[in-house]
C-alpha positions as CSV (number, residue, x, y, z in Angstrom):
1,M,148.6,187.7,205.3
2,L,144.9,188.4,204.5
3,K,143.0,189.2,201.3
4,Q,139.3,189.8,200.7
5,I,137.7,187.4,198.1
6,P,135.5,189.2,195.5
7,K,131.9,188.0,195.3
8,S,132.5,187.3,191.6
9,D,135.0,184.6,192.6
10,I,132.5,182.8,194.9
11,N,130.2,180.2,193.4
12,L,127.5,178.1,195.0
13,R,126.5,175.0,193.1
14,P,123.7,172.6,194.3
15,F,123.6,168.9,193.4
16,K,121.5,166.0,194.7
17,V,122.8,162.9,196.3
18,Y,121.1,159.6,197.1
19,K,121.3,156.9,199.7
20,T,119.8,153.4,199.4
21,W,117.6,152.3,202.3
22,E,116.2,148.8,203.0
23,G,113.3,148.2,205.3
24,R,111.6,145.1,206.6
25,T,108.2,144.8,208.4
26,E,107.2,147.2,211.1
27,T,110.6,147.0,212.8
28,D,111.9,149.7,210.4
29,I,108.8,151.2,208.8
30,S,105.4,151.5,210.3
31,S,102.3,150.4,208.4
32,S,98.7,151.3,208.8
33,V,95.3,150.4,207.4
34,A,93.0,153.1,206.0
35,V,89.3,152.0,206.0
36,N,86.2,153.9,204.8
37,H,83.8,153.2,207.6
38,N,80.3,154.2,206.5
39,S,78.9,154.3,210.1
40,S,78.6,157.5,212.0
41,S,81.5,158.4,214.2
42,S,79.5,157.8,217.3
43,N,79.3,154.1,216.5
44,L,83.0,153.6,215.7
45,T,85.6,152.3,218.1
46,D,88.9,154.2,218.6
47,V,90.7,152.0,216.1
48,E,87.9,152.4,213.5
49,L,88.0,156.2,214.0
50,S,91.7,156.2,213.4
51,E,91.3,154.0,210.2
52,N,88.5,156.2,209.0
53,G,90.4,159.4,209.6
54,L,93.4,158.1,207.7
55,Y,91.2,157.0,204.8
56,H,89.6,160.4,204.3
57,Q,93.0,162.2,204.8
58,L,94.5,160.1,202.0
59,K,91.4,160.6,199.7
60,T,91.5,164.4,200.2
61,M,95.2,164.8,199.6
62,Y,95.9,162.3,196.9
63,Y,92.7,160.9,195.4
64,S,90.4,163.9,194.8
65,T,88.3,163.5,191.7
66,N,86.0,165.6,189.5
67,G,83.0,163.3,189.5
68,E,83.4,159.6,189.4
69,N,86.2,158.9,187.0
70,S,88.1,162.1,186.4
71,L,91.2,162.7,188.6
72,N,91.7,166.4,189.6
73,P,95.4,167.2,189.2
74,F,94.9,170.6,190.9
75,L,93.5,169.1,194.1
76,S,95.5,165.8,194.2
77,F,99.1,166.0,195.4
78,G,101.9,164.3,193.5
79,D,103.1,163.4,190.0
80,F,100.9,162.1,187.2
81,K,101.7,160.0,184.2
82,P,100.9,161.9,181.0
83,R,98.3,160.1,178.9
84,Y,97.9,160.6,175.1
85,T,95.0,158.3,174.7
86,I,91.4,158.2,176.1
87,Y,92.2,156.9,179.5
88,P,90.2,157.5,182.8
89,D,92.8,159.4,184.9
90,A,91.3,158.0,188.1
91,K,92.8,154.6,187.2
92,Q,96.2,156.2,188.1
93,R,94.8,157.0,191.5
94,V,92.2,154.5,192.8
95,I,91.6,154.3,196.5
96,N,89.5,151.4,197.7
97,D,87.5,151.2,200.9
98,R,90.4,149.4,202.5
99,T,93.9,150.6,201.7
100,L,97.3,149.6,203.1
101,V,99.7,152.5,204.0
102,L,103.5,152.6,204.6
103,K,104.8,155.8,206.2
104,I,108.5,156.3,205.9
105,P,110.1,158.6,208.6
106,Q,111.3,161.9,207.1
107,T,114.8,161.2,208.5
108,K,114.9,158.2,206.2
109,F,113.8,159.8,202.9
110,G,115.2,163.3,203.3
111,E,113.8,165.7,200.7
112,G,111.9,162.9,199.0
113,I,112.1,159.3,197.7
114,K,114.0,159.1,194.4
115,K,111.8,158.3,191.5
116,N,112.1,154.8,190.0
117,S,113.9,153.6,193.1
118,V,111.1,151.8,195.0
119,E,111.3,148.0,195.1
120,L,108.7,146.2,197.2
121,V,108.7,142.4,197.6
122,L,105.7,140.8,199.3
123,E,106.8,137.7,201.1
124,G,104.8,134.5,200.6
125,T,103.8,135.4,197.1
126,D,107.2,136.8,196.1
127,E,105.4,139.5,194.2
128,N,107.7,142.3,193.0
129,I,106.3,145.8,193.0
130,S,108.1,148.9,191.7
131,D,107.3,152.5,190.9
132,D,107.1,154.0,187.4
133,G,108.4,157.5,188.3
134,F,104.9,159.0,188.2
135,S,103.7,157.9,191.6
136,N,102.2,154.6,190.3
137,L,103.2,151.2,191.7
138,I,103.4,148.5,189.1
139,S,103.4,144.8,190.0
140,D,105.1,142.1,188.0
141,R,101.9,140.1,188.4
142,N,99.4,141.2,185.6
143,T,95.7,140.3,185.3
144,Y,93.6,141.1,182.2
145,E,90.2,140.4,181.0
146,L,90.2,137.4,178.6
147,L,88.2,137.7,175.4
148,E,89.2,134.6,173.5
149,F,91.5,131.6,173.8
150,N,91.9,129.9,170.4
151,I,94.0,126.8,170.7
152,Q,93.8,126.0,167.0
153,E,95.1,129.4,165.9
154,E,97.4,129.6,168.9
155,K,96.3,133.0,170.0
156,I,94.9,134.7,173.1
157,V,92.8,137.9,172.9
158,F,92.4,140.1,176.0
159,L,91.6,143.7,177.1
160,D,93.9,146.0,179.0
161,V,92.6,148.7,181.5
162,E,92.0,151.1,178.6
163,R,89.6,148.5,177.1
164,T,92.0,148.1,174.2
165,S,92.1,144.7,172.6
166,Y,95.4,142.8,172.3
167,T,96.3,139.6,170.6
168,L,99.1,137.4,172.0
169,N,100.3,134.9,169.3
170,L,101.8,131.9,171.1
171,W,103.5,130.7,168.0
172,A,105.3,134.1,167.6
173,I,107.0,133.8,171.0
174,G,109.3,131.3,169.3
175,S,109.4,128.7,172.1
176,P,107.7,125.3,172.2
177,Y,104.9,125.2,174.8
178,S,102.3,122.9,176.3
179,I,99.0,123.6,177.9
180,D,97.6,122.1,181.1
181,M,93.8,122.2,180.4
182,N,93.0,121.6,184.1
183,T,94.9,124.6,185.4
184,G,95.1,126.7,182.3
185,I,98.8,127.2,182.7
186,I,100.9,127.4,179.6
187,Y,104.4,126.0,179.9
188,F,107.2,127.1,177.7
189,E,110.2,124.9,177.4
190,D,112.8,127.7,177.7
191,E,110.7,129.8,180.1
192,G,113.8,131.0,181.9
193,N,114.9,132.9,178.8
194,L,111.5,134.7,178.3
195,P,110.8,138.1,179.8
196,F,107.6,136.7,181.4
197,T,106.6,133.6,183.3
198,N,103.5,131.9,184.8
199,L,101.2,132.6,181.9
200,V,97.8,131.4,183.1
201,V,94.5,131.4,181.1
202,D,91.5,131.2,183.5
203,I,88.6,130.4,181.2
204,E,86.1,130.1,184.0
205,N,86.8,133.5,185.4
206,K,87.8,135.0,182.0
207,T,91.2,136.3,183.1
208,L,94.7,136.2,181.7
209,T,97.6,136.5,184.2
210,F,101.3,136.4,183.8
211,T,104.5,137.6,185.7
212,G,106.8,140.1,184.0
213,L,106.4,142.0,180.8
214,I,105.6,140.8,177.3
215,T,108.0,142.9,175.2
216,S,106.1,142.3,172.0
217,L,103.1,144.1,173.5
218,S,104.9,147.4,174.3
219,E,101.7,149.4,174.1
220,L,100.0,147.3,176.8
221,V,98.9,149.4,179.8
222,I,99.9,147.8,183.1
223,P,97.3,148.3,185.9
224,N,98.4,150.0,189.1
225,V,98.4,148.3,192.5
226,G,99.0,151.4,194.5
227,N,100.9,154.7,194.6
228,V,104.0,156.3,196.1
229,F,104.1,160.0,197.0
230,Y,107.8,160.8,196.8
231,S,108.1,164.0,198.8
232,H,105.9,162.8,201.6
233,G,107.4,159.3,202.0
234,I,104.1,157.6,201.7
235,I,103.4,154.3,199.9
236,T,99.9,152.9,199.5
237,L,98.6,149.6,198.2
238,T,95.0,149.9,196.9
239,K,94.4,146.8,194.8
240,D,93.3,143.5,196.3
241,T,93.5,144.8,199.8
242,E,89.9,144.1,200.9
243,I,89.2,141.4,203.4
244,G,90.0,138.1,201.6
245,G,92.0,139.9,198.9
246,E,95.4,138.7,197.8
247,K,97.1,141.7,199.5
248,E,95.0,141.8,202.6
249,N,98.0,141.3,204.9
250,A,100.7,142.4,202.4
251,F,102.5,144.6,205.0
252,D,102.8,141.8,207.6
253,A,106.0,140.6,205.9
254,F,107.7,142.5,203.1
255,D,111.1,143.7,201.9
256,L,111.4,147.4,200.8
257,S,114.2,149.2,199.2
258,Y,114.3,152.8,198.0
259,K,116.7,155.8,197.6
260,S,116.4,158.9,199.7
261,T,117.3,162.4,198.3
262,I,119.2,165.3,199.8
263,T,120.7,168.4,198.2
264,I,124.3,169.3,198.9
265,Y,125.7,172.7,198.1
266,E,129.3,172.9,196.8
267,N,130.9,176.2,197.7
268,E,133.7,177.1,195.3
269,F,136.2,179.9,196.0
270,L,138.7,181.2,193.5
271,L,141.7,182.5,195.3
272,V,144.0,184.6,193.2
273,V,147.5,185.3,194.5
274,G,149.0,188.1,192.3
275,E,152.7,188.3,191.4
276,D,153.0,191.2,193.8
277,E,151.2,189.4,196.7
278,F,152.3,187.0,199.4
279,N,155.8,186.7,198.0
280,A,157.7,188.4,200.8
281,S,159.3,186.6,203.6
282,T,157.9,187.1,207.1
283,N,161.5,186.8,208.5
284,P,162.0,189.7,211.0
285,S,165.3,190.5,209.4
286,S,163.4,191.6,206.2
287,Y,162.0,194.6,208.0
288,T,164.6,195.6,210.7
289,E,167.5,198.0,210.7
290,T,170.7,197.0,212.4
291,N,173.2,199.5,213.6
292,I,176.5,197.7,212.9
293,V,178.4,200.0,215.2
294,T,176.2,199.9,218.3
295,G,174.3,196.6,217.6
296,S,170.9,198.3,218.3
297,I,167.9,197.1,216.3
298,S,164.9,199.2,215.3
299,T,161.8,197.8,213.5
300,T,160.4,199.8,210.5
301,Y,158.3,198.9,207.5
302,E,157.9,200.8,204.2
303,G,155.5,200.2,201.4
304,V,158.3,200.1,198.8
305,R,161.3,198.1,200.0
306,K,164.8,198.1,198.4
307,W,168.2,197.1,199.5
308,R,170.1,200.0,201.1
309,N,173.7,199.6,202.0
310,S,175.8,201.9,204.0
311,E,178.7,201.8,206.4
312,K,176.4,202.0,209.3
313,Y,173.0,200.3,208.4
314,Q,171.8,197.2,206.6
315,K,168.1,196.9,205.6
316,A,166.5,194.1,203.7
317,E,164.0,195.5,201.1
318,F,162.2,194.0,198.1
319,G,162.5,196.2,195.1
320,V,164.7,194.3,192.7
321,Y,164.1,190.6,193.2
322,E,166.6,189.3,190.6
323,Y,169.5,191.3,191.9
324,S,168.7,191.6,195.6
325,S,168.0,187.9,196.1
326,S,171.5,187.1,194.8
327,I,173.2,189.2,197.5
328,D,170.7,188.6,200.3
329,T,172.6,187.6,203.5
330,T,169.5,187.4,205.7
331,G,167.3,185.0,203.8
332,S,164.6,187.6,203.3
333,Y,164.4,187.0,199.6
334,L,163.6,183.3,199.9
335,A,160.2,183.1,198.3
336,P,157.6,181.6,200.7
337,Y,155.8,178.3,200.0
338,I,152.0,178.2,200.5
339,T,150.9,175.1,202.4
340,T,147.7,176.2,204.1
341,I,144.7,178.4,203.2
342,G,142.3,179.7,205.8
343,L,138.9,181.1,205.1
344,Y,137.4,183.7,207.4
345,D,133.9,185.1,207.8
346,N,133.0,188.8,208.1
347,N,133.8,188.7,211.9
348,M,137.3,187.4,211.1
349,D,136.4,184.0,212.6
350,M,138.1,181.1,210.8
351,V,135.4,178.8,209.2
352,A,137.5,176.5,207.1
353,V,141.1,175.4,206.6
354,A,142.4,173.9,203.3
355,K,145.7,171.9,203.3
356,L,147.6,171.8,200.0
357,A,148.9,168.3,199.0
358,T,152.1,169.9,197.8
359,P,153.6,173.3,198.9
360,I,153.3,175.9,196.2
361,K,156.0,178.5,195.7
362,S,154.9,182.1,195.5
363,T,157.2,184.3,193.5
364,P,157.0,187.8,192.1
365,D,157.2,186.5,188.6
366,L,153.8,184.8,188.1
367,P,150.3,184.8,189.7
368,V,149.0,181.7,191.3
369,N,145.3,180.6,191.4
370,F,143.8,178.2,194.0
371,L,140.3,176.6,193.9
372,V,138.8,175.7,197.3
373,R,135.7,173.6,197.3
374,I,133.6,173.0,200.5
375,D,130.4,170.8,200.6
376,T,127.7,172.0,203.0
C-alpha cells in the first residue's frame, strides 16, 4: 500500500553537533614557523622561503591593518572582540616577525573549531592557553607594567594593555601574605583557595606577573598571546616567540584539545493514515468470488466493497465494518497491524525503512499519525 507524502508534511531541521579532539605534538597536528625574512628572495634558502611565504600569507589574510595600529576588519579574516573603550584594535591581532603556527587538518575540525573550546597546555612551563570566543588566545600567565609597589600601604599599581591604571590592594584579598624581597614573590597562606597564583613583583624590570584571574579586577584587559581562526583550523602563537623568547619552542611539546563542528540535518516526515486508508486485509479471500457449486475462483476488485450473500456466491467486501466483521468467515475483516514503514524516492526506490517498536492497529474508526525522523 503506497501513499504520497505532501510537501507540507516534510520538514528539514539543521542542528550542529560537536566532537572533542585531543592532539599532542606533531604526531597528530603539524606545526610550522612563520618568519619575516627581510632579505631578498634570491638570498634565502628553501626553508627560509617557506617560512617567509607563510608569514606574508598569515599577515595578508588575518593581520591586515590600516596604518600601524588600526586593524582593518574588512581585510582581515575572522571574528573580532567588540571594544567600547579607546583600544588599539591591532592588539587583538599582532603578528611578530617570528610566529608559531598549528594547522589542524580539515577532517579533524569539520566546519570549524567550536568557539571557547580551545585548550592549549605548553609542557615544561605548564602554561594554559584558551580562546575567548573572538579569535583571541588568552594565557593564564599575565604580565603588566608596574607603576608602584607600596609595601606600607599594601598596594600595587600597574597598567594594562589599554594603558589604564589599576590598583591591587593586598589587604583586600583577605588572606595573610609574606613577601620575598629577593625574588619579588608574594606568598599567600591559602593560595590554593585564591583565583590566582604566583604573584610576582619584578621591581628591576618594572613588571607584575601572576597566573589566573584576579576577580576583583574584572575590567582588567588581558593581553593576547596569539589567535585561533575557527573556520580555517589555524592556531597561531605570536607573543614571546622570537629567538630566546619564552615560547620559542612552544610547539615542540604541547597538549591541545578542542571541539570540531558539523551540521546534521534532521528530516521529519508526518505520515497520516486516514480512517479509510490501510485498514483492509490483504488476504486474497477478501477480493475473490467462490462458486460454491463448482468450486471455481475468480479474482475481482471493486472500489466499494460490501458483503454479498447468495446461494451461489460468497464475496468479502468492506462496506459495513461493525456488522460485516461479526459475520466474517474468511478473516478479511481483521484490521491489519502496522509494523514497518518504508520511504521511497520519486523513482520508487526504497531509501529508508522505519520499524515500529509496537505494532499499531489500523481501523476504520480513527486516523493514525506517524512521525519518522532521519538524520543525514
